[in-house]
PDB file of N, CA, C, O and CB in Angstrom:
ATOM      1  N   UNK A   1       1.313  15.018  19.578  1.00  0.00           N
ATOM      2  CA  UNK A   1       2.326  14.219  18.908  1.00  0.00           C
ATOM      3  C   UNK A   1       1.641  13.234  17.977  1.00  0.00           C
ATOM      4  O   UNK A   1       0.776  12.463  18.392  1.00  0.00           O
ATOM      5  CB  UNK A   1       3.224  13.481  19.931  1.00  0.00           C
ATOM      6  N   UNK A   2       2.040  13.274  16.714  1.00  0.00           N
ATOM      7  CA  UNK A   2       1.478  12.371  15.723  1.00  0.00           C
ATOM      8  C   UNK A   2       2.181  11.019  15.779  1.00  0.00           C
ATOM      9  O   UNK A   2       3.359  10.918  16.123  1.00  0.00           O
ATOM     10  CB  UNK A   2       1.588  12.977  14.316  1.00  0.00           C
ATOM     11  N   UNK A   3       1.430  10.000  15.435  1.00  0.00           N
ATOM     12  CA  UNK A   3       2.001   8.665  15.345  1.00  0.00           C
ATOM     13  C   UNK A   3       2.636   8.510  13.975  1.00  0.00           C
ATOM     14  O   UNK A   3       1.939   8.528  12.961  1.00  0.00           O
ATOM     15  CB  UNK A   3       0.924   7.568  15.590  1.00  0.00           C
ATOM     16  N   UNK A   4       3.965   8.358  13.937  1.00  0.00           N
ATOM     17  CA  UNK A   4       4.689   8.188  12.689  1.00  0.00           C
ATOM     18  C   UNK A   4       5.537   6.928  12.754  1.00  0.00           C
ATOM     19  O   UNK A   4       6.107   6.584  13.790  1.00  0.00           O
ATOM     20  CB  UNK A   4       5.565   9.418  12.393  1.00  0.00           C
ATOM     21  N   UNK A   5       5.599   6.267  11.639  1.00  0.00           N
ATOM     22  CA  UNK A   5       6.381   5.035  11.553  1.00  0.00           C
ATOM     23  C   UNK A   5       7.681   5.338  10.818  1.00  0.00           C
ATOM     24  O   UNK A   5       7.695   6.090   9.844  1.00  0.00           O
ATOM     25  CB  UNK A   5       5.580   3.901  10.829  1.00  0.00           C
ATOM     26  N   UNK A   6       8.739   4.764  11.282  1.00  0.00           N
ATOM     27  CA  UNK A   6      10.079   4.891  10.708  1.00  0.00           C
ATOM     28  C   UNK A   6      10.043   4.543   9.206  1.00  0.00           C
ATOM     29  O   UNK A   6       9.304   3.638   8.817  1.00  0.00           O
ATOM     30  CB  UNK A   6      11.087   3.966  11.463  1.00  0.00           C
ATOM     31  N   UNK A   7      10.824   5.239   8.346  1.00  0.00           N
ATOM     32  CA  UNK A   7      10.779   5.007   6.898  1.00  0.00           C
ATOM     33  C   UNK A   7      11.058   3.566   6.467  1.00  0.00           C
ATOM     34  O   UNK A   7      10.392   3.064   5.561  1.00  0.00           O
ATOM     35  CB  UNK A   7      11.760   5.902   6.233  1.00  0.00           C
ATOM     36  N   UNK A   8      12.015   2.895   7.085  1.00  0.00           N
ATOM     37  CA  UNK A   8      12.305   1.511   6.689  1.00  0.00           C
ATOM     38  C   UNK A   8      11.138   0.590   7.027  1.00  0.00           C
ATOM     39  O   UNK A   8      10.767  -0.265   6.224  1.00  0.00           O
ATOM     40  CB  UNK A   8      13.585   1.011   7.378  1.00  0.00           C
ATOM     41  N   UNK A   9      10.564   0.761   8.203  1.00  0.00           N
ATOM     42  CA  UNK A   9       9.415  -0.055   8.589  1.00  0.00           C
ATOM     43  C   UNK A   9       8.216   0.283   7.708  1.00  0.00           C
ATOM     44  O   UNK A   9       7.424  -0.601   7.382  1.00  0.00           O
ATOM     45  CB  UNK A   9       9.067   0.158  10.082  1.00  0.00           C
ATOM     46  N   UNK A  10       8.072   1.549   7.319  1.00  0.00           N
ATOM     47  CA  UNK A  10       7.000   1.946   6.404  1.00  0.00           C
ATOM     48  C   UNK A  10       7.156   1.238   5.061  1.00  0.00           C
ATOM     49  O   UNK A  10       6.177   0.746   4.500  1.00  0.00           O
ATOM     50  CB  UNK A  10       6.996   3.477   6.203  1.00  0.00           C
ATOM     51  N   UNK A  11       8.379   1.185   4.548  1.00  0.00           N
ATOM     52  CA  UNK A  11       8.622   0.498   3.277  1.00  0.00           C
ATOM     53  C   UNK A  11       8.273  -0.986   3.373  1.00  0.00           C
ATOM     54  O   UNK A  11       7.645  -1.540   2.471  1.00  0.00           O
ATOM     55  CB  UNK A  11      10.086   0.665   2.852  1.00  0.00           C
ATOM     56  N   UNK A  12       8.674  -1.615   4.450  1.00  0.00           N
ATOM     57  CA  UNK A  12       8.378  -3.044   4.637  1.00  0.00           C
ATOM     58  C   UNK A  12       6.877  -3.259   4.771  1.00  0.00           C
ATOM     59  O   UNK A  12       6.332  -4.194   4.184  1.00  0.00           O
ATOM     60  CB  UNK A  12       9.110  -3.599   5.884  1.00  0.00           C
ATOM     61  N   UNK A  13       6.196  -2.398   5.543  1.00  0.00           N
ATOM     62  CA  UNK A  13       4.750  -2.507   5.703  1.00  0.00           C
ATOM     63  C   UNK A  13       4.032  -2.339   4.367  1.00  0.00           C
ATOM     64  O   UNK A  13       3.111  -3.095   4.060  1.00  0.00           O
ATOM     65  CB  UNK A  13       4.249  -1.468   6.703  1.00  0.00           C
ATOM     66  N   UNK A  14       4.448  -1.355   3.574  1.00  0.00           N
ATOM     67  CA  UNK A  14       3.811  -1.115   2.274  1.00  0.00           C
ATOM     68  C   UNK A  14       4.021  -2.305   1.344  1.00  0.00           C
ATOM     69  O   UNK A  14       3.100  -2.695   0.627  1.00  0.00           O
ATOM     70  CB  UNK A  14       4.367   0.168   1.627  1.00  0.00           C
ATOM     71  N   UNK A  15       5.216  -2.883   1.345  1.00  0.00           N
ATOM     72  CA  UNK A  15       5.492  -4.045   0.497  1.00  0.00           C
ATOM     73  C   UNK A  15       4.628  -5.238   0.895  1.00  0.00           C
ATOM     74  O   UNK A  15       4.044  -5.901   0.038  1.00  0.00           O
ATOM     75  CB  UNK A  15       6.976  -4.424   0.576  1.00  0.00           C
ATOM     76  N   UNK A  16       4.550  -5.503   2.181  1.00  0.00           N
ATOM     77  CA  UNK A  16       3.724  -6.618   2.658  1.00  0.00           C
ATOM     78  C   UNK A  16       2.252  -6.346   2.367  1.00  0.00           C
ATOM     79  O   UNK A  16       1.519  -7.254   1.973  1.00  0.00           O
ATOM     80  CB  UNK A  16       3.936  -6.849   4.174  1.00  0.00           C
ATOM     81  N   UNK A  17       1.815  -5.101   2.559  1.00  0.00           N
ATOM     82  CA  UNK A  17       0.428  -4.722   2.305  1.00  0.00           C
ATOM     83  C   UNK A  17       0.057  -4.937   0.838  1.00  0.00           C
ATOM     84  O   UNK A  17      -1.009  -5.475   0.540  1.00  0.00           O
ATOM     85  CB  UNK A  17       0.196  -3.260   2.699  1.00  0.00           C
ATOM     86  N   UNK A  18       0.927  -4.520  -0.072  1.00  0.00           N
ATOM     87  CA  UNK A  18       0.641  -4.659  -1.500  1.00  0.00           C
ATOM     88  C   UNK A  18       0.571  -6.128  -1.907  1.00  0.00           C
ATOM     89  O   UNK A  18      -0.336  -6.528  -2.637  1.00  0.00           O
ATOM     90  CB  UNK A  18       1.705  -3.932  -2.331  1.00  0.00           C
ATOM     91  N   UNK A  19       1.520  -6.929  -1.440  1.00  0.00           N
ATOM     92  CA  UNK A  19       1.529  -8.351  -1.795  1.00  0.00           C
ATOM     93  C   UNK A  19       0.310  -9.066  -1.207  1.00  0.00           C
ATOM     94  O   UNK A  19      -0.316  -9.885  -1.880  1.00  0.00           O
ATOM     95  CB  UNK A  19       2.828  -9.021  -1.302  1.00  0.00           C
ATOM     96  N   UNK A  20      -0.022  -8.756   0.045  1.00  0.00           N
ATOM     97  CA  UNK A  20      -1.161  -9.446   0.671  1.00  0.00           C
ATOM     98  C   UNK A  20      -2.495  -9.021   0.051  1.00  0.00           C
ATOM     99  O   UNK A  20      -3.383  -9.859  -0.108  1.00  0.00           O
ATOM    100  CB  UNK A  20      -1.181  -9.170   2.180  1.00  0.00           C
ATOM    101  N   UNK A  21      -2.657  -7.748  -0.299  1.00  0.00           N
ATOM    102  CA  UNK A  21      -3.913  -7.339  -0.921  1.00  0.00           C
ATOM    103  C   UNK A  21      -4.048  -7.895  -2.334  1.00  0.00           C
ATOM    104  O   UNK A  21      -5.149  -8.228  -2.771  1.00  0.00           O
ATOM    105  CB  UNK A  21      -4.016  -5.821  -0.948  1.00  0.00           C
ATOM    106  N   UNK A  22      -2.940  -7.993  -3.042  1.00  0.00           N
ATOM    107  CA  UNK A  22      -2.987  -8.610  -4.370  1.00  0.00           C
ATOM    108  C   UNK A  22      -3.371 -10.085  -4.257  1.00  0.00           C
ATOM    109  O   UNK A  22      -4.188 -10.579  -5.034  1.00  0.00           O
ATOM    110  CB  UNK A  22      -1.623  -8.463  -5.088  1.00  0.00           C
ATOM    111  N   UNK A  23      -2.784 -10.781  -3.295  1.00  0.00           N
ATOM    112  CA  UNK A  23      -3.143 -12.182  -3.061  1.00  0.00           C
ATOM    113  C   UNK A  23      -4.627 -12.296  -2.696  1.00  0.00           C
ATOM    114  O   UNK A  23      -5.333 -13.167  -3.204  1.00  0.00           O
ATOM    115  CB  UNK A  23      -2.260 -12.790  -1.938  1.00  0.00           C
ATOM    116  N   UNK A  24      -5.094 -11.406  -1.807  1.00  0.00           N
ATOM    117  CA  UNK A  24      -6.497 -11.418  -1.388  1.00  0.00           C
ATOM    118  C   UNK A  24      -7.424 -11.209  -2.591  1.00  0.00           C
ATOM    119  O   UNK A  24      -8.420 -11.917  -2.739  1.00  0.00           O
ATOM    120  CB  UNK A  24      -6.750 -10.328  -0.323  1.00  0.00           C
ATOM    121  N   UNK A  25      -7.096 -10.239  -3.443  1.00  0.00           N
ATOM    122  CA  UNK A  25      -7.935  -9.975  -4.618  1.00  0.00           C
ATOM    123  C   UNK A  25      -7.968 -11.161  -5.563  1.00  0.00           C
ATOM    124  O   UNK A  25      -9.032 -11.525  -6.065  1.00  0.00           O
ATOM    125  CB  UNK A  25      -7.436  -8.745  -5.359  1.00  0.00           C
ATOM    126  N   UNK A  26      -6.808 -11.772  -5.812  1.00  0.00           N
ATOM    127  CA  UNK A  26      -6.779 -12.923  -6.714  1.00  0.00           C
ATOM    128  C   UNK A  26      -7.524 -14.114  -6.123  1.00  0.00           C
ATOM    129  O   UNK A  26      -8.214 -14.831  -6.848  1.00  0.00           O
ATOM    130  CB  UNK A  26      -5.337 -13.315  -7.026  1.00  0.00           C
ATOM    131  N   UNK A  27      -7.395 -14.330  -4.825  1.00  0.00           N
ATOM    132  CA  UNK A  27      -8.097 -15.432  -4.171  1.00  0.00           C
ATOM    133  C   UNK A  27      -9.606 -15.216  -4.205  1.00  0.00           C
ATOM    134  O   UNK A  27     -10.359 -16.140  -4.515  1.00  0.00           O
ATOM    135  CB  UNK A  27      -7.620 -15.586  -2.724  1.00  0.00           C
ATOM    136  N   UNK A  28     -10.048 -14.009  -3.890  1.00  0.00           N
ATOM    137  CA  UNK A  28     -11.479 -13.695  -3.930  1.00  0.00           C
ATOM    138  C   UNK A  28     -12.017 -13.851  -5.348  1.00  0.00           C
ATOM    139  O   UNK A  28     -13.105 -14.394  -5.542  1.00  0.00           O
ATOM    140  CB  UNK A  28     -11.738 -12.262  -3.414  1.00  0.00           C
ATOM    141  N   UNK A  29     -11.275 -13.386  -6.326  1.00  0.00           N
ATOM    142  CA  UNK A  29     -11.735 -13.458  -7.708  1.00  0.00           C
ATOM    143  C   UNK A  29     -11.837 -14.904  -8.183  1.00  0.00           C
ATOM    144  O   UNK A  29     -12.714 -15.223  -8.986  1.00  0.00           O
ATOM    145  CB  UNK A  29     -10.796 -12.673  -8.618  1.00  0.00           C
ATOM    146  N   UNK A  30     -10.964 -15.779  -7.707  1.00  0.00           N
ATOM    147  CA  UNK A  30     -11.040 -17.183  -8.101  1.00  0.00           C
ATOM    148  C   UNK A  30     -12.130 -17.934  -7.346  1.00  0.00           C
ATOM    149  O   UNK A  30     -12.763 -18.824  -7.913  1.00  0.00           O
ATOM    150  CB  UNK A  30      -9.705 -17.857  -7.875  1.00  0.00           C
ATOM    151  N   UNK A  31     -12.363 -17.595  -6.073  1.00  0.00           N
ATOM    152  CA  UNK A  31     -13.337 -18.319  -5.265  1.00  0.00           C
ATOM    153  C   UNK A  31     -14.778 -17.871  -5.504  1.00  0.00           C
ATOM    154  O   UNK A  31     -15.694 -18.693  -5.463  1.00  0.00           O
ATOM    155  CB  UNK A  31     -13.001 -18.158  -3.815  1.00  0.00           C
ATOM    156  N   UNK A  32     -14.984 -16.602  -5.747  1.00  0.00           N
ATOM    157  CA  UNK A  32     -16.329 -16.060  -5.915  1.00  0.00           C
ATOM    158  C   UNK A  32     -16.527 -15.579  -7.350  1.00  0.00           C
ATOM    159  O   UNK A  32     -15.584 -15.129  -8.002  1.00  0.00           O
ATOM    160  CB  UNK A  32     -16.579 -14.905  -4.920  1.00  0.00           C
ATOM    161  N   UNK A  33     -17.740 -15.678  -7.823  1.00  0.00           N
ATOM    162  CA  UNK A  33     -17.996 -15.216  -9.199  1.00  0.00           C
ATOM    163  C   UNK A  33     -18.183 -13.702  -9.258  1.00  0.00           C
ATOM    164  O   UNK A  33     -19.307 -13.216  -9.384  1.00  0.00           O
ATOM    165  CB  UNK A  33     -19.240 -15.914  -9.773  1.00  0.00           C
ATOM    166  N   UNK A  34     -17.087 -12.963  -9.166  1.00  0.00           N
ATOM    167  CA  UNK A  34     -17.166 -11.507  -9.271  1.00  0.00           C
ATOM    168  C   UNK A  34     -16.503 -11.072 -10.567  1.00  0.00           C
ATOM    169  O   UNK A  34     -15.634 -11.761 -11.100  1.00  0.00           O
ATOM    170  CB  UNK A  34     -16.496 -10.816  -8.049  1.00  0.00           C
ATOM    171  N   UNK A  35     -16.922  -9.932 -11.057  1.00  0.00           N
ATOM    172  CA  UNK A  35     -16.388  -9.427 -12.315  1.00  0.00           C
ATOM    173  C   UNK A  35     -15.121  -8.628 -12.119  1.00  0.00           C
ATOM    174  O   UNK A  35     -14.740  -8.299 -10.996  1.00  0.00           O
ATOM    175  CB  UNK A  35     -17.414  -8.582 -13.009  1.00  0.00           C
ATOM    176  N   UNK A  36     -14.478  -8.321 -13.219  1.00  0.00           N
ATOM    177  CA  UNK A  36     -13.242  -7.548 -13.136  1.00  0.00           C
ATOM    178  C   UNK A  36     -13.468  -6.127 -12.608  1.00  0.00           C
ATOM    179  O   UNK A  36     -12.582  -5.565 -11.964  1.00  0.00           O
ATOM    180  CB  UNK A  36     -12.587  -7.486 -14.500  1.00  0.00           C
ATOM    181  N   UNK A  37     -14.633  -5.543 -12.868  1.00  0.00           N
ATOM    182  CA  UNK A  37     -14.908  -4.192 -12.381  1.00  0.00           C
ATOM    183  C   UNK A  37     -14.944  -4.168 -10.854  1.00  0.00           C
ATOM    184  O   UNK A  37     -14.436  -3.233 -10.236  1.00  0.00           O
ATOM    185  CB  UNK A  37     -16.242  -3.672 -12.955  1.00  0.00           C
ATOM    186  N   UNK A  38     -15.537  -5.187 -10.249  1.00  0.00           N
ATOM    187  CA  UNK A  38     -15.586  -5.255  -8.792  1.00  0.00           C
ATOM    188  C   UNK A  38     -14.188  -5.477  -8.218  1.00  0.00           C
ATOM    189  O   UNK A  38     -13.856  -4.923  -7.170  1.00  0.00           O
ATOM    190  CB  UNK A  38     -16.534  -6.378  -8.337  1.00  0.00           C
ATOM    191  N   UNK A  39     -13.381  -6.268  -8.885  1.00  0.00           N
ATOM    192  CA  UNK A  39     -12.006  -6.494  -8.454  1.00  0.00           C
ATOM    193  C   UNK A  39     -11.205  -5.193  -8.525  1.00  0.00           C
ATOM    194  O   UNK A  39     -10.409  -4.903  -7.632  1.00  0.00           O
ATOM    195  CB  UNK A  39     -11.341  -7.585  -9.319  1.00  0.00           C
ATOM    196  N   UNK A  40     -11.412  -4.416  -9.579  1.00  0.00           N
ATOM    197  CA  UNK A  40     -10.735  -3.128  -9.690  1.00  0.00           C
ATOM    198  C   UNK A  40     -11.199  -2.160  -8.606  1.00  0.00           C
ATOM    199  O   UNK A  40     -10.398  -1.379  -8.091  1.00  0.00           O
ATOM    200  CB  UNK A  40     -10.975  -2.521 -11.068  1.00  0.00           C
ATOM    201  N   UNK A  41     -12.474  -2.203  -8.257  1.00  0.00           N
ATOM    202  CA  UNK A  41     -12.996  -1.356  -7.191  1.00  0.00           C
ATOM    203  C   UNK A  41     -12.361  -1.715  -5.849  1.00  0.00           C
ATOM    204  O   UNK A  41     -12.002  -0.829  -5.072  1.00  0.00           O
ATOM    205  CB  UNK A  41     -14.521  -1.485  -7.107  1.00  0.00           C
ATOM    206  N   UNK A  42     -12.223  -3.005  -5.578  1.00  0.00           N
ATOM    207  CA  UNK A  42     -11.564  -3.445  -4.344  1.00  0.00           C
ATOM    208  C   UNK A  42     -10.111  -2.977  -4.332  1.00  0.00           C
ATOM    209  O   UNK A  42      -9.625  -2.486  -3.313  1.00  0.00           O
ATOM    210  CB  UNK A  42     -11.635  -4.989  -4.201  1.00  0.00           C
ATOM    211  N   UNK A  43      -9.419  -3.125  -5.456  1.00  0.00           N
ATOM    212  CA  UNK A  43      -8.032  -2.668  -5.560  1.00  0.00           C
ATOM    213  C   UNK A  43      -7.916  -1.174  -5.354  1.00  0.00           C
ATOM    214  O   UNK A  43      -6.980  -0.711  -4.704  1.00  0.00           O
ATOM    215  CB  UNK A  43      -7.453  -3.043  -6.906  1.00  0.00           C
ATOM    216  N   UNK A  44      -8.853  -0.410  -5.899  1.00  0.00           N
ATOM    217  CA  UNK A  44      -8.848   1.034  -5.726  1.00  0.00           C
ATOM    218  C   UNK A  44      -9.045   1.413  -4.259  1.00  0.00           C
ATOM    219  O   UNK A  44      -8.403   2.342  -3.769  1.00  0.00           O
ATOM    220  CB  UNK A  44      -9.935   1.674  -6.588  1.00  0.00           C
ATOM    221  N   UNK A  45      -9.912   0.713  -3.569  1.00  0.00           N
ATOM    222  CA  UNK A  45     -10.125   0.986  -2.145  1.00  0.00           C
ATOM    223  C   UNK A  45      -8.885   0.659  -1.316  1.00  0.00           C
ATOM    224  O   UNK A  45      -8.557   1.393  -0.383  1.00  0.00           O
ATOM    225  CB  UNK A  45     -11.320   0.186  -1.628  1.00  0.00           C
ATOM    226  N   UNK A  46      -8.196  -0.429  -1.642  1.00  0.00           N
ATOM    227  CA  UNK A  46      -6.957  -0.769  -0.940  1.00  0.00           C
ATOM    228  C   UNK A  46      -5.883   0.307  -1.162  1.00  0.00           C
ATOM    229  O   UNK A  46      -5.180   0.691  -0.227  1.00  0.00           O
ATOM    230  CB  UNK A  46      -6.437  -2.143  -1.410  1.00  0.00           C
ATOM    231  N   UNK A  47      -5.765   0.783  -2.390  1.00  0.00           N
ATOM    232  CA  UNK A  47      -4.770   1.823  -2.700  1.00  0.00           C
ATOM    233  C   UNK A  47      -5.161   3.142  -2.037  1.00  0.00           C
ATOM    234  O   UNK A  47      -4.297   3.879  -1.562  1.00  0.00           O
ATOM    235  CB  UNK A  47      -4.633   2.015  -4.238  1.00  0.00           C
ATOM    236  N   UNK A  48      -6.455   3.440  -2.003  1.00  0.00           N
ATOM    237  CA  UNK A  48      -6.924   4.662  -1.355  1.00  0.00           C
ATOM    238  C   UNK A  48      -6.610   4.657   0.136  1.00  0.00           C
ATOM    239  O   UNK A  48      -6.240   5.691   0.692  1.00  0.00           O
ATOM    240  CB  UNK A  48      -8.425   4.833  -1.571  1.00  0.00           C
ATOM    241  N   UNK A  49      -6.752   3.509   0.788  1.00  0.00           N
ATOM    242  CA  UNK A  49      -6.418   3.390   2.200  1.00  0.00           C
ATOM    243  C   UNK A  49      -4.918   3.630   2.417  1.00  0.00           C
ATOM    244  O   UNK A  49      -4.527   4.337   3.345  1.00  0.00           O
ATOM    245  CB  UNK A  49      -6.827   2.002   2.734  1.00  0.00           C
ATOM    246  N   UNK A  50      -4.092   3.043   1.566  1.00  0.00           N
ATOM    247  CA  UNK A  50      -2.644   3.230   1.668  1.00  0.00           C
ATOM    248  C   UNK A  50      -2.263   4.691   1.421  1.00  0.00           C
ATOM    249  O   UNK A  50      -1.415   5.243   2.121  1.00  0.00           O
ATOM    250  CB  UNK A  50      -1.913   2.316   0.670  1.00  0.00           C
ATOM    251  N   UNK A  51      -2.890   5.308   0.426  1.00  0.00           N
ATOM    252  CA  UNK A  51      -2.636   6.711   0.133  1.00  0.00           C
ATOM    253  C   UNK A  51      -3.009   7.597   1.324  1.00  0.00           C
ATOM    254  O   UNK A  51      -2.289   8.542   1.646  1.00  0.00           O
ATOM    255  CB  UNK A  51      -3.415   7.141  -1.113  1.00  0.00           C
ATOM    256  N   UNK A  52      -4.132   7.291   1.975  1.00  0.00           N
ATOM    257  CA  UNK A  52      -4.568   8.080   3.128  1.00  0.00           C
ATOM    258  C   UNK A  52      -3.559   7.977   4.275  1.00  0.00           C
ATOM    259  O   UNK A  52      -3.269   8.976   4.934  1.00  0.00           O
ATOM    260  CB  UNK A  52      -5.957   7.615   3.600  1.00  0.00           C
ATOM    261  N   UNK A  53      -3.024   6.777   4.517  1.00  0.00           N
ATOM    262  CA  UNK A  53      -2.016   6.620   5.569  1.00  0.00           C
ATOM    263  C   UNK A  53      -0.743   7.410   5.261  1.00  0.00           C
ATOM    264  O   UNK A  53      -0.114   7.948   6.172  1.00  0.00           O
ATOM    265  CB  UNK A  53      -1.677   5.144   5.752  1.00  0.00           C
ATOM    266  N   UNK A  54      -0.368   7.481   4.005  1.00  0.00           N
ATOM    267  CA  UNK A  54       0.811   8.264   3.617  1.00  0.00           C
ATOM    268  C   UNK A  54       0.498   9.758   3.705  1.00  0.00           C
ATOM    269  O   UNK A  54       1.342  10.545   4.134  1.00  0.00           O
ATOM    270  CB  UNK A  54       1.271   7.890   2.181  1.00  0.00           C
ATOM    271  N   UNK A  55      -0.702  10.147   3.303  1.00  0.00           N
ATOM    272  CA  UNK A  55      -1.076  11.560   3.296  1.00  0.00           C
ATOM    273  C   UNK A  55      -1.122  12.154   4.702  1.00  0.00           C
ATOM    274  O   UNK A  55      -0.714  13.300   4.890  1.00  0.00           O
ATOM    275  CB  UNK A  55      -2.425  11.735   2.623  1.00  0.00           C
ATOM    276  N   UNK A  56      -1.612  11.401   5.698  1.00  0.00           N
ATOM    277  CA  UNK A  56      -1.656  11.918   7.068  1.00  0.00           C
ATOM    278  C   UNK A  56      -0.345  11.675   7.794  1.00  0.00           C
ATOM    279  O   UNK A  56      -0.229  11.928   8.994  1.00  0.00           O
ATOM    280  CB  UNK A  56      -2.803  11.277   7.843  1.00  0.00           C
ATOM    281  N   UNK A  57       0.640  11.182   7.057  1.00  0.00           N
ATOM    282  CA  UNK A  57       2.012  10.975   7.541  1.00  0.00           C
ATOM    283  C   UNK A  57       2.136   9.945   8.667  1.00  0.00           C
ATOM    284  O   UNK A  57       3.006  10.057   9.531  1.00  0.00           O
ATOM    285  CB  UNK A  57       2.569  12.280   8.017  1.00  0.00           C
ATOM    286  N   UNK A  58       1.257   8.947   8.645  1.00  0.00           N
ATOM    287  CA  UNK A  58       1.455   7.798   9.534  1.00  0.00           C
ATOM    288  C   UNK A  58       2.558   6.936   8.937  1.00  0.00           C
ATOM    289  O   UNK A  58       3.444   6.465   9.649  1.00  0.00           O
ATOM    290  CB  UNK A  58       0.125   6.970   9.724  1.00  0.00           C
ATOM    291  N   UNK A  59       2.498   6.734   7.625  1.00  0.00           N
ATOM    292  CA  UNK A  59       3.560   6.025   6.920  1.00  0.00           C
ATOM    293  C   UNK A  59       4.465   7.059   6.258  1.00  0.00           C
ATOM    294  O   UNK A  59       3.989   8.029   5.670  1.00  0.00           O
ATOM    295  CB  UNK A  59       2.977   5.025   5.864  1.00  0.00           C
ATOM    296  N   UNK A  60       5.755   6.844   6.359  1.00  0.00           N
ATOM    297  CA  UNK A  60       6.744   7.742   5.759  1.00  0.00           C
ATOM    298  C   UNK A  60       7.651   6.934   4.842  1.00  0.00           C
ATOM    299  O   UNK A  60       8.772   6.593   5.219  1.00  0.00           O
ATOM    300  CB  UNK A  60       7.577   8.477   6.855  1.00  0.00           C
ATOM    301  N   UNK A  61       7.171   6.627   3.636  1.00  0.00           N
ATOM    302  CA  UNK A  61       7.984   5.770   2.769  1.00  0.00           C
ATOM    303  C   UNK A  61       9.242   6.455   2.281  1.00  0.00           C
ATOM    304  O   UNK A  61       9.265   7.651   1.988  1.00  0.00           O
ATOM    305  CB  UNK A  61       7.175   5.319   1.588  1.00  0.00           C
ATOM    306  N   UNK A  62      10.280   5.654   2.206  1.00  0.00           N
ATOM    307  CA  UNK A  62      11.567   6.098   1.686  1.00  0.00           C
ATOM    308  C   UNK A  62      11.828   5.411   0.351  1.00  0.00           C
ATOM    309  O   UNK A  62      12.827   5.691  -0.312  1.00  0.00           O
ATOM    310  CB  UNK A  62      12.711   5.798   2.695  1.00  0.00           C
ATOM    311  N   UNK A  63      10.932   4.517  -0.040  1.00  0.00           N
ATOM    312  CA  UNK A  63      11.018   3.735  -1.265  1.00  0.00           C
ATOM    313  C   UNK A  63      12.342   2.990  -1.346  1.00  0.00           C
ATOM    314  O   UNK A  63      12.945   2.879  -2.413  1.00  0.00           O
ATOM    315  CB  UNK A  63      10.846   4.634  -2.483  1.00  0.00           C
ATOM    316  N   UNK A  64      12.788   2.476  -0.183  1.00  0.00           N
ATOM    317  CA  UNK A  64      14.017   1.695  -0.050  1.00  0.00           C
ATOM    318  C   UNK A  64      15.239   2.455  -0.555  1.00  0.00           C
ATOM    319  O   UNK A  64      16.204   1.844  -1.013  1.00  0.00           O
ATOM    320  CB  UNK A  64      13.883   0.384  -0.800  1.00  0.00           C
ATOM    321  N   UNK A  65      15.202   3.779  -0.473  1.00  0.00           N
ATOM    322  CA  UNK A  65      16.337   4.608  -0.851  1.00  0.00           C
ATOM    323  C   UNK A  65      16.519   4.791  -2.339  1.00  0.00           C
ATOM    324  O   UNK A  65      17.570   5.261  -2.773  1.00  0.00           O
ATOM    325  CB  UNK A  65      17.562   4.036  -0.294  1.00  0.00           C
ATOM    326  N   UNK A  66      15.519   4.431  -3.139  1.00  0.00           N
ATOM    327  CA  UNK A  66      15.676   4.535  -4.592  1.00  0.00           C
ATOM    328  C   UNK A  66      15.639   5.971  -5.095  1.00  0.00           C
ATOM    329  O   UNK A  66      16.286   6.297  -6.090  1.00  0.00           O
ATOM    330  CB  UNK A  66      14.599   3.741  -5.279  1.00  0.00           C
ATOM    331  N   UNK A  67      14.895   6.822  -4.419  1.00  0.00           N
ATOM    332  CA  UNK A  67      14.721   8.181  -4.913  1.00  0.00           C
ATOM    333  C   UNK A  67      15.365   9.221  -3.992  1.00  0.00           C
ATOM    334  O   UNK A  67      14.865  10.340  -3.878  1.00  0.00           O
ATOM    335  CB  UNK A  67      13.247   8.484  -5.076  1.00  0.00           C
ATOM    336  N   UNK A  68      16.449   8.864  -3.349  1.00  0.00           N
ATOM    337  CA  UNK A  68      17.159   9.821  -2.495  1.00  0.00           C
ATOM    338  C   UNK A  68      17.821  10.867  -3.386  1.00  0.00           C
ATOM    339  O   UNK A  68      18.500  10.549  -4.363  1.00  0.00           O
ATOM    340  CB  UNK A  68      18.221   9.102  -1.592  1.00  0.00           C
ATOM    341  N   UNK A  69      17.602  12.104  -3.019  1.00  0.00           N
ATOM    342  CA  UNK A  69      18.217  13.210  -3.735  1.00  0.00           C
ATOM    343  C   UNK A  69      19.404  13.687  -2.922  1.00  0.00           C
ATOM    344  O   UNK A  69      19.279  13.978  -1.732  1.00  0.00           O
ATOM    345  CB  UNK A  69      17.203  14.367  -3.986  1.00  0.00           C
ATOM    346  N   UNK A  70      20.557  13.764  -3.572  1.00  0.00           N
ATOM    347  CA  UNK A  70      21.750  14.221  -2.857  1.00  0.00           C
ATOM    348  C   UNK A  70      21.671  15.718  -2.660  1.00  0.00           C
ATOM    349  O   UNK A  70      21.431  16.480  -3.596  1.00  0.00           O
ATOM    350  CB  UNK A  70      23.042  13.841  -3.619  1.00  0.00           C
ATOM    351  N   UNK A  71      21.880  16.122  -1.407  1.00  0.00           N
ATOM    352  CA  UNK A  71      21.879  17.547  -1.095  1.00  0.00           C
ATOM    353  C   UNK A  71      23.318  18.024  -1.071  1.00  0.00           C
ATOM    354  O   UNK A  71      24.161  17.465  -0.370  1.00  0.00           O
ATOM    355  CB  UNK A  71      21.166  17.837   0.264  1.00  0.00           C
ATOM    356  N   UNK A  72      23.588  19.068  -1.846  1.00  0.00           N
ATOM    357  CA  UNK A  72      24.955  19.589  -1.907  1.00  0.00           C
ATOM    358  C   UNK A  72      25.043  20.943  -1.255  1.00  0.00           C
ATOM    359  O   UNK A  72      26.119  21.538  -1.212  1.00  0.00           O
ATOM    360  CB  UNK A  72      25.437  19.675  -3.347  1.00  0.00           C
TER     361      UNK A  72
END
């Protein structure tokens, strides 16, 4: 049995994750003398981690119902 998170909780987790990692990147960039390339590398690693969680289906985003396709 795989560990899967409910779509609504996945959406909330992804939203909090994106906001917190953006805050972390901006705080690190202001506190430490790092260049924009290093900041982009950190951002890429954060997105890669999120992508991996979605790919192995731990997170099941529903995108807050924005892209629901009606089945007829």
